[in-house]
Backbone of each chain as nested JSON, in Angstrom:
{
  "chains": [
    {"id": "A", "residues": [
      {"number": 1, "name": "MET", "atoms": {"N": [0.84, -1.21, 0.0], "CA": [0.0, 0.0, 0.0], "C": [0.867, 1.248, 0.0]}},
      {"number": 2, "name": "PRO", "atoms": {"N": [0.749, 2.065, -1.007], "CA": [1.597, 3.27, -1.044], "C": [1.327, 4.233, 0.098]}},
      {"number": 3, "name": "GLN", "atoms": {"N": [0.146, 4.18, 0.713], "CA": [-0.153, 5.088, 1.827], "C": [0.792, 4.879, 2.992]}},
      {"number": 4, "name": "LEU", "atoms": {"N": [1.355, 3.678, 3.1], "CA": [2.187, 3.351, 4.256], "C": [3.676, 3.351, 3.914]}},
      {"number": 5, "name": "VAL", "atoms": {"N": [4.029, 3.746, 2.686], "CA": [5.435, 3.791, 2.282], "C": [5.916, 5.234, 2.394]}},
      {"number": 6, "name": "PRO", "atoms": {"N": [6.977, 5.485, 3.141], "CA": [7.349, 6.876, 3.435], "C": [7.751, 7.695, 2.227]}},
      {"number": 7, "name": "PHE", "atoms": {"N": [8.076, 7.057, 1.101], "CA": [8.475, 7.833, -0.072], "C": [7.327, 8.656, -0.631]}},
      {"number": 8, "name": "TYR", "atoms": {"N": [6.103, 8.306, -0.264], "CA": [4.931, 8.987, -0.835], "C": [4.238, 9.891, 0.186]}},
      {"number": 9, "name": "PHE", "atoms": {"N": [4.778, 9.983, 1.41], "CA": [4.081, 10.742, 2.458], "C": [3.902, 12.212, 2.084]}},
      {"number": 10, "name": "THR", "atoms": {"N": [4.973, 12.837, 1.602], "CA": [4.872, 14.277, 1.308], "C": [3.912, 14.522, 0.142]}},
      {"number": 11, "name": "ASN", "atoms": {"N": [3.932, 13.642, -0.855], "CA": [2.972, 13.788, -1.948], "C": [1.548, 13.678, -1.448]}},
      {"number": 12, "name": "GLN", "atoms": {"N": [1.309, 12.7, -0.601], "CA": [-0.045, 12.497, -0.101], "C": [-0.537, 13.682, 0.695]}},
      {"number": 13, "name": "ILE", "atoms": {"N": [0.287, 14.195, 1.596], "CA": [-0.196, 15.277, 2.449], "C": [-0.335, 16.553, 1.637]}},
      {"number": 14, "name": "PHE", "atoms": {"N": [0.54, 16.752, 0.641], "CA": [0.425, 17.944, -0.195], "C": [-0.894, 17.944, -0.963]}},
      {"number": 15, "name": "TYR", "atoms": {"N": [-1.182, 16.857, -1.653], "CA": [-2.401, 16.839, -2.462], "C": [-3.642, 16.709, -1.585]}},
      {"number": 16, "name": "GLY", "atoms": {"N": [-3.512, 16.084, -0.388], "CA": [-4.635, 16.062, 0.539], "C": [-5.023, 17.46, 0.975]}},
      {"number": 17, "name": "PHE", "atoms": {"N": [-4.051, 18.251, 1.412], "CA": [-4.33, 19.626, 1.832], "C": [-4.811, 20.471, 0.658]}},
      {"number": 18, "name": "ALA", "atoms": {"N": [-4.219, 20.253, -0.516], "CA": [-4.654, 21.025, -1.69], "C": [-6.112, 20.726, -2.011]}},
      {"number": 19, "name": "SER", "atoms": {"N": [-6.496, 19.439, -1.965], "CA": [-7.892, 19.086, -2.245], "C": [-8.825, 19.693, -1.208]}},
      {"number": 20, "name": "LEU", "atoms": {"N": [-8.453, 19.617, 0.07], "CA": [-9.299, 20.195, 1.117], "C": [-9.464, 21.692, 0.919]}},
      {"number": 21, "name": "SER", "atoms": {"N": [-8.385, 22.377, 0.545], "CA": [-8.464, 23.823, 0.326], "C": [-9.459, 24.148, -0.783]}},
      {"number": 22, "name": "VAL", "atoms": {"N": [-9.394, 23.395, -1.877], "CA": [-10.314, 23.639, -2.995], "C": [-11.756, 23.397, -2.554]}},
      {"number": 23, "name": "ILE", "atoms": {"N": [-11.98, 22.309, -1.79], "CA": [-13.342, 21.997, -1.349], "C": [-13.875, 23.083, -0.425]}},
      {"number": 24, "name": "VAL", "atoms": {"N": [-13.049, 23.518, 0.541], "CA": [-13.479, 24.571, 1.468], "C": [-13.811, 25.841, 0.707]}},
      {"number": 25, "name": "TYR", "atoms": {"N": [-12.955, 26.201, -0.266], "CA": [-13.189, 27.427, -1.041], "C": [-14.497, 27.331, -1.819]}},
      {"number": 26, "name": "LEU", "atoms": {"N": [-14.688, 26.25, -2.546], "CA": [-15.888, 26.138, -3.38], "C": [-17.159, 26.128, -2.528]}},
      {"number": 27, "name": "PHE", "atoms": {"N": [-17.128, 25.394, -1.411], "CA": [-18.323, 25.343, -0.562], "C": [-18.593, 26.695, 0.073]}},
      {"number": 28, "name": "SER", "atoms": {"N": [-17.548, 27.412, 0.515], "CA": [-17.757, 28.684, 1.202], "C": [-18.243, 29.766, 0.256]}},
      {"number": 29, "name": "ILE", "atoms": {"N": [-17.799, 29.725, -0.982], "CA": [-18.097, 30.819, -1.917], "C": [-19.37, 30.546, -2.698]}},
      {"number": 30, "name": "TYR", "atoms": {"N": [-19.594, 29.303, -3.094], "CA": [-20.683, 29.031, -4.03], "C": [-21.832, 28.244, -3.429]}},
      {"number": 31, "name": "ILE", "atoms": {"N": [-21.548, 27.214, -2.648], "CA": [-22.587, 26.228, -2.357], "C": [-23.343, 26.545, -1.065]}},
      {"number": 32, "name": "LEU", "atoms": {"N": [-22.625, 26.681, 0.063], "CA": [-23.325, 26.879, 1.334], "C": [-24.078, 28.207, 1.414]}},
      {"number": 33, "name": "PRO", "atoms": {"N": [-23.517, 29.336, 0.912], "CA": [-24.288, 30.584, 0.982], "C": [-25.609, 30.518, 0.243]}},
      {"number": 34, "name": "HIS", "atoms": {"N": [-25.653, 29.706, -0.807], "CA": [-26.907, 29.558, -1.535], "C": [-27.979, 28.944, -0.639]}},
      {"number": 35, "name": "TYR", "atoms": {"N": [-27.623, 27.924, 0.12], "CA": [-28.603, 27.294, 1.015], "C": [-28.951, 28.22, 2.168]}},
      {"number": 36, "name": "LEU", "atoms": {"N": [-27.97, 28.969, 2.673], "CA": [-28.269, 29.958, 3.715], "C": [-29.306, 30.956, 3.213]}},
      {"number": 37, "name": "GLU", "atoms": {"N": [-29.139, 31.388, 1.976], "CA": [-30.099, 32.342, 1.411], "C": [-31.491, 31.732, 1.33]}},
      {"number": 38, "name": "ILE", "atoms": {"N": [-31.562, 30.47, 0.947], "CA": [-32.874, 29.805, 0.883], "C": [-33.522, 29.775, 2.258]}},
      {"number": 39, "name": "TYR", "atoms": {"N": [-32.756, 29.388, 3.295], "CA": [-33.331, 29.285, 4.637], "C": [-33.757, 30.65, 5.149]}},
      {"number": 40, "name": "VAL", "atoms": {"N": [-32.93, 31.669, 4.924], "CA": [-33.277, 33.018, 5.382], "C": [-34.519, 33.519, 4.661]}},
      {"number": 41, "name": "THR", "atoms": {"N": [-34.584, 33.242, 3.365], "CA": [-35.767, 33.636, 2.6], "C": [-37.026, 33.001, 3.172]}},
      {"number": 42, "name": "ARG", "atoms": {"N": [-36.92, 31.724, 3.54], "CA": [-38.09, 31.033, 4.093], "C": [-38.505, 31.635, 5.43]}},
      {"number": 43, "name": "ILE", "atoms": {"N": [-37.509, 32.039, 6.233], "CA": [-37.837, 32.627, 7.534], "C": [-38.629, 33.917, 7.349]}},
      {"number": 44, "name": "PHE", "atoms": {"N": [-38.24, 34.713, 6.339], "CA": [-38.846, 36.036, 6.184], "C": [-40.096, 36.04, 5.299]}},
      {"number": 45, "name": "ILE", "atoms": {"N": [-40.458, 34.865, 4.759], "CA": [-41.71, 34.799, 4.0], "C": [-42.875, 34.869, 4.985]}},
      {"number": 46, "name": "THR", "atoms": {"N": [-43.806, 35.777, 4.744], "CA": [-44.973, 35.882, 5.619], "C": [-46.231, 35.763, 4.78]}},
      {"number": 47, "name": "LYS", "atoms": {"N": [-47.215, 35.08, 5.355], "CA": [-48.508, 34.986, 4.667], "C": [-49.287, 36.266, 4.913]}},
      {"number": 48, "name": "THR", "atoms": {"N": [-49.99, 36.685, 3.89], "CA": [-50.802, 37.895, 4.072], "C": [-52.271, 37.521, 4.247]}}
    ]},
    {"id": "B", "residues": [
      {"number": 1, "name": "ALA", "atoms": {"N": [-26.59, 22.681, -11.037], "CA": [-26.336, 21.628, -10.054], "C": [-25.812, 22.232, -8.761]}},
      {"number": 2, "name": "PHE", "atoms": {"N": [-26.187, 21.664, -7.637], "CA": [-25.774, 22.112, -6.304], "C": [-26.215, 23.548, -5.999]}},
      {"number": 3, "name": "GLY", "atoms": {"N": [-27.058, 24.113, -6.832], "CA": [-27.541, 25.457, -6.571], "C": [-26.495, 26.523, -6.764]}},
      {"number": 4, "name": "ILE", "atoms": {"N": [-25.48, 26.262, -7.629], "CA": [-24.455, 27.282, -7.859], "C": [-25.035, 28.377, -8.746]}},
      {"number": 5, "name": "ARG", "atoms": {"N": [-25.057, 29.584, -8.242], "CA": [-25.558, 30.689, -9.055], "C": [-24.514, 31.782, -9.165]}},
      {"number": 6, "name": "ARG", "atoms": {"N": [-24.06, 32.3, -8.034], "CA": [-23.073, 33.385, -8.086], "C": [-22.151, 33.249, -6.875]}},
      {"number": 7, "name": "ALA", "atoms": {"N": [-21.025, 33.925, -6.976], "CA": [-20.049, 33.874, -5.888], "C": [-20.46, 34.851, -4.79]}},
      {"number": 8, "name": "TYR", "atoms": {"N": [-20.402, 34.403, -3.532], "CA": [-20.673, 35.26, -2.386], "C": [-19.353, 35.728, -1.79]}},
      {"number": 9, "name": "PRO", "atoms": {"N": [-19.302, 36.915, -1.227], "CA": [-18.024, 37.42, -0.677], "C": [-17.72, 36.832, 0.702]}},
      {"number": 10, "name": "THR", "atoms": {"N": [-17.723, 35.517, 0.801], "CA": [-17.419, 34.87, 2.075], "C": [-15.961, 35.119, 2.448]}},
      {"number": 11, "name": "PRO", "atoms": {"N": [-15.686, 35.56, 3.682], "CA": [-14.283, 35.685, 4.085], "C": [-13.633, 34.314, 4.217]}},
      {"number": 12, "name": "ILE", "atoms": {"N": [-12.488, 34.155, 3.601], "CA": [-11.795, 32.861, 3.631], "C": [-10.51, 32.987, 4.442]}},
      {"number": 13, "name": "VAL", "atoms": {"N": [-9.673, 33.928, 4.049], "CA": [-8.344, 34.024, 4.666], "C": [-8.457, 34.494, 6.111]}},
      {"number": 14, "name": "LYS", "atoms": {"N": [-9.314, 35.464, 6.354], "CA": [-9.357, 36.055, 7.693], "C": [-9.724, 35.034, 8.772]}},
      {"number": 15, "name": "PRO", "atoms": {"N": [-10.768, 34.223, 8.617], "CA": [-11.062, 33.254, 9.685], "C": [-10.233, 31.979, 9.605]}},
      {"number": 16, "name": "LEU", "atoms": {"N": [-9.678, 31.652, 8.448], "CA": [-9.054, 30.333, 8.29], "C": [-7.534, 30.366, 8.239]}},
      {"number": 17, "name": "TRP", "atoms": {"N": [-6.918, 31.549, 8.408], "CA": [-5.455, 31.58, 8.266], "C": [-4.733, 30.721, 9.298]}},
      {"number": 18, "name": "PRO", "atoms": {"N": [-5.246, 30.554, 10.556], "CA": [-4.505, 29.65, 11.462], "C": [-4.46, 28.216, 10.962]}},
      {"number": 19, "name": "TYR", "atoms": {"N": [-5.51, 27.799, 10.258], "CA": [-5.509, 26.44, 9.726], "C": [-4.473, 26.303, 8.619]}},
      {"number": 20, "name": "ALA", "atoms": {"N": [-4.322, 27.354, 7.805], "CA": [-3.301, 27.325, 6.756], "C": [-1.907, 27.231, 7.361]}},
      {"number": 21, "name": "VAL", "atoms": {"N": [-1.674, 28.019, 8.416], "CA": [-0.37, 27.969, 9.083], "C": [-0.135, 26.574, 9.656]}},
      {"number": 22, "name": "GLY", "atoms": {"N": [-1.171, 26.026, 10.29], "CA": [-1.06, 24.67, 10.825], "C": [-0.774, 23.652, 9.74]}},
      {"number": 23, "name": "GLY", "atoms": {"N": [-1.394, 23.843, 8.569], "CA": [-1.146, 22.931, 7.461], "C": [0.285, 22.967, 6.999]}},
      {"number": 24, "name": "VAL", "atoms": {"N": [0.857, 24.168, 6.918], "CA": [2.26, 24.297, 6.503], "C": [3.174, 23.616, 7.517]}},
      {"number": 25, "name": "ILE", "atoms": {"N": [2.911, 23.87, 8.812], "CA": [3.737, 23.254, 9.859], "C": [3.617, 21.733, 9.782]}},
      {"number": 26, "name": "THR", "atoms": {"N": [2.377, 21.24, 9.629], "CA": [2.158, 19.794, 9.548], "C": [2.886, 19.198, 8.354]}},
      {"number": 27, "name": "PHE", "atoms": {"N": [2.861, 19.93, 7.22], "CA": [3.536, 19.425, 6.015], "C": [5.026, 19.23, 6.268]}},
      {"number": 28, "name": "PHE", "atoms": {"N": [5.639, 20.233, 6.901], "CA": [7.083, 20.107, 7.119], "C": [7.403, 19.043, 8.164]}},
      {"number": 29, "name": "LEU", "atoms": {"N": [6.535, 18.895, 9.196], "CA": [6.762, 17.831, 10.17], "C": [6.627, 16.458, 9.507]}},
      {"number": 30, "name": "PHE", "atoms": {"N": [5.641, 16.327, 8.616], "CA": [5.473, 15.07, 7.893], "C": [6.69, 14.777, 7.026]}},
      {"number": 31, "name": "ALA", "atoms": {"N": [7.208, 15.826, 6.352], "CA": [8.388, 15.628, 5.509], "C": [9.571, 15.168, 6.354]}},
      {"number": 32, "name": "LYS", "atoms": {"N": [9.693, 15.753, 7.539], "CA": [10.783, 15.367, 8.433], "C": [10.641, 13.907, 8.854]}},
      {"number": 33, "name": "ALA", "atoms": {"N": [9.406, 13.523, 9.255], "CA": [9.166, 12.138, 9.672], "C": [9.377, 11.181, 8.505]}},
      {"number": 34, "name": "ALA", "atoms": {"N": [8.939, 11.582, 7.295], "CA": [9.101, 10.712, 6.13], "C": [10.582, 10.503, 5.828]}},
      {"number": 35, "name": "ASN", "atoms": {"N": [11.368, 11.593, 5.896], "CA": [12.803, 11.455, 5.633], "C": [13.472, 10.572, 6.672]}},
      {"number": 36, "name": "ALA", "atoms": {"N": [13.048, 10.728, 7.938], "CA": [13.618, 9.87, 8.985], "C": [13.255, 8.414, 8.732]}},
      {"number": 37, "name": "SER", "atoms": {"N": [11.988, 8.185, 8.29], "CA": [11.538, 6.823, 8.044], "C": [12.235, 6.203, 6.832]}},
      {"number": 38, "name": "MET", "atoms": {"N": [12.544, 7.037, 5.814], "CA": [13.23, 6.528, 4.622], "C": [14.605, 5.97, 4.961]}},
      {"number": 39, "name": "ASN", "atoms": {"N": [15.236, 6.496, 5.993], "CA": [16.595, 6.087, 6.331], "C": [16.644, 4.956, 7.351]}},
      {"number": 40, "name": "THR", "atoms": {"N": [15.48, 4.364, 7.646], "CA": [15.489, 3.219, 8.545], "C": [15.887, 1.959, 7.784]}},
      {"number": 41, "name": "GLU", "atoms": {"N": [16.159, 0.919, 8.535], "CA": [16.647, -0.329, 7.931], "C": [15.652, -0.913, 6.939]}},
      {"number": 42, "name": "GLU", "atoms": {"N": [14.356, -0.692, 7.21], "CA": [13.341, -1.294, 6.357], "C": [13.316, -0.664, 4.961]}},
      {"number": 43, "name": "PHE", "atoms": {"N": [13.643, 0.618, 4.862], "CA": [13.467, 1.322, 3.586], "C": [14.771, 1.824, 2.976]}},
      {"number": 44, "name": "ILE", "atoms": {"N": [15.909, 1.668, 3.669], "CA": [17.147, 2.264, 3.163], "C": [17.549, 1.63, 1.842]}},
      {"number": 45, "name": "ASN", "atoms": {"N": [17.245, 0.328, 1.641], "CA": [17.621, -0.35, 0.397], "C": [16.434, -0.59, -0.517]}},
      {"number": 46, "name": "ASP", "atoms": {"N": [15.304, 0.06, -0.235], "CA": [14.143, -0.052, -1.107], "C": [14.486, 0.608, -2.44]}},
      {"number": 47, "name": "PRO", "atoms": {"N": [14.233, -0.058, -3.576], "CA": [14.596, 0.548, -4.873], "C": [13.88, 1.86, -5.157]}},
      {"number": 48, "name": "ARG", "atoms": {"N": [12.764, 2.136, -4.451], "CA": [12.063, 3.407, -4.664], "C": [12.697, 4.553, -3.88]}},
      {"number": 49, "name": "ASN", "atoms": {"N": [13.665, 4.238, -3.027], "CA": [14.295, 5.292, -2.221], "C": [14.967, 6.315, -3.133]}},
      {"number": 50, "name": "PRO", "atoms": {"N": [14.628, 7.6, -2.992], "CA": [15.186, 8.601, -3.923], "C": [16.698, 8.758, -3.836]}},
      {"number": 51, "name": "ARG", "atoms": {"N": [17.335, 8.223, -2.799], "CA": [18.794, 8.379, -2.718], "C": [19.497, 7.615, -3.836]}},
      {"number": 52, "name": "PHE", "atoms": {"N": [18.829, 6.589, -4.422], "CA": [19.456, 5.866, -5.521], "C": [19.533, 6.719, -6.784]}},
      {"number": 53, "name": "LYS", "atoms": {"N": [18.57, 7.64, -6.942], "CA": [18.602, 8.539, -8.103], "C": [19.788, 9.486, -8.015]}},
      {"number": 54, "name": "ALA", "atoms": {"N": [20.22, 9.773, -6.787], "CA": [21.369, 10.66, -6.604], "C": [22.68, 9.881, -6.612]}},
      {"number": 55, "name": "GLY", "atoms": {"N": [22.621, 8.636, -7.061], "CA": [23.844, 7.853, -7.153], "C": [24.193, 7.103, -5.881]}},
      {"number": 56, "name": "GLY", "atoms": {"N": [23.2, 6.881, -5.014], "CA": [23.454, 6.156, -3.764], "C": [23.712, 4.677, -4.032]}},
      {"number": 57, "name": "VAL", "atoms": {"N": [24.43, 4.058, -3.129], "CA": [24.74, 2.636, -3.29], "C": [24.035, 1.851, -2.19]}},
      {"number": 58, "name": "LYS", "atoms": {"N": [23.847, 0.523, -2.448], "CA": [23.178, -0.348, -1.494], "C": [23.994, -0.422, -0.193]}},
      {"number": 59, "name": "GLU", "atoms": {"N": [23.247, -0.337, 0.925], "CA": [23.932, -0.403, 2.216], "C": [23.695, -1.754, 2.847]}},
      {"number": 60, "name": "GLU", "atoms": {"N": [24.705, -2.286, 3.461], "CA": [24.586, -3.564, 4.171], "C": [24.359, -3.28, 5.649]}},
      {"number": 61, "name": "HIS", "atoms": {"N": [23.565, -4.133, 6.279], "CA": [23.342, -3.966, 7.72], "C": [23.826, -5.197, 8.449]}}
    ]}
  ]
}
């Protein structure tokens, strides 16, 4: 298993952190705020 | 898909910079541990060891 061979440790942690950074960025900028907006919109909808 | 419409000005660097610093520190600690592990008896003569690319020779124990 390459995960347990030390020659690949730095590669693994580099691309692991890089992938996490991309995921955090995309979710924070595009995906989660959209759902927040939906929930806030629902809170402020009032029946007349 | 996923409701992507437009970019929101979410702060990224300001709240998350300690995690980035921690990531850099962790990366270098991992590199240090990996280098130490490469020089152990189990991996010193592994053909994938990068020291062979630099002209290293097989070591006997």
